[in-house]
N, C-alpha and C positions, 0 to 999 in steps of 0.2 A: 430502745423498747419499741415493740410493735403494738399497734392498736388492735384490740380484739375485734373491732368492727371492720377493719380493713380486710378485704378479701385477698387471700394469697394466690399464688400462681395455680395451684391445683383447683381451687374453687372457681377461678376464672375459666379454666379448661372445662370443668364440669358444666358451667353455665353455657359456654359456647357449644358444647356437645349437646346439651338439652335443646338449645335453639335449633341446631341442625336437625335433631330428631323430629322436632315439631314441624319444621319446614318440609322435611322429607315425608312426613306423615300427611301433611296437607297436599303436597304434590301427588302422592299416591292416591289420596282420597279424590282429588280432582280428576286424575286419570281414570280412576274407577268409575266416577260419576259420568264422565264423557263417554266411556265405553259402554256403560249401561244405557245411556241415551241412544247411542248408535245401535245397540242390540234391539232396543224397543222399536226404533224406526224401521230396522230391517225386518223385524217380525210383522209389523203392520204392513210393510211393503210386500212381504212374502204372501200374506193373506190375500191382499188385493190381486197379486199376480196369479195366485193359485185359483181364485175364483174366475179371473179373466181367462186363464188357460183352460179350465174345465168347461166353462161356458162355450168358449171358442171351439173346443174339441167336440162337444156335443152337437153344436150347430154345423160344424164341418162334416161330421159323420152323417147327419141327416141329409145335408145337401149333397154329399157324395153318393149316398144311396139313391136319391132321386135322380141325380145326374147319371148314374149307372143305368137306371131304367130307361131314361130318355135316350142315352147313347145306344143302348141295345135296339130300341125301336128305330132310331135314325140309321143305324148301320144296316138293319134289315131292309129298310126302305131304300137306302143307297145301293145295297147289293142287288135288290130287285130292279132298280132303275138302270144300273150299269148292265145288267143282264138283258133287259128288254130294250131299252132305248139305244144303248151303245152297241149292242150286238156282241158283247164280250162273253166268253165262256165263264162257267161258274168259278173256275180256278183263277182266271185273270181278274174277275170282279172281286173275288175275296182278297187277292194280293193287293189290289188297288186300295181297298178299304183298310187293310192291315198297314199299308204304308202311311196312309193318312193318320191312322191311330198313333203310329210311332212318332210322327212329326208333332202332333198335338200333345202327346205325353211328354216329349222333350221340352216343349214350351212351358207346360204346366209345372214340371219339376224345377225348371230354372227359375221361374217367377215365384213359385212357392218357397223354394230355398232362400231366396232373397228376403221374402217376407218374414220368415222364421228367425233370421239372424237378428242380433242386437243385444244390448245389455238388458238383463231382466231386472236388475236392482239398481237403477241409475241414481236414486237419491242416496242410498247407502254407500255406493262407491264414491260419489262426490263428497259426502260428509266425511268418510274415512280419509280421503286424500287431503281434504282441508285440515282436518285435525292433525294428521301426520305432519303436514307442512308447518302448522302452527307450533307443534311440540318441538320439531326439529329446527325451527327457526329458518325455514327456507321459503 
């Protein structure tokens, strides 16, 4: 005779299945929570980066406009000086100024390109890599 209070094999299987479902639900909720946290951090970081980039672009454009005006004045002065003091013809003086412009432009593009490089969302990238390593056990 079997006792009515003794769980049978099917009841044990159902209990184990229920525990597995609860554990899977908890893991899913944990992963959802972690990803929500990363998304919130990324959004905050994007806002900071956006403000920084917009402010930087405005300041750079103002500075570049003033730099352009100064360079036009300096090139005119250099062109006149090369013509008068060095005795060059107008075409030779203009070519000398253009060569100087090309050299300076190359230096500016090289340095500016290096400054623009880099990760824009370092906290988000670091957080996601840490989470991925923790979840995968690496």
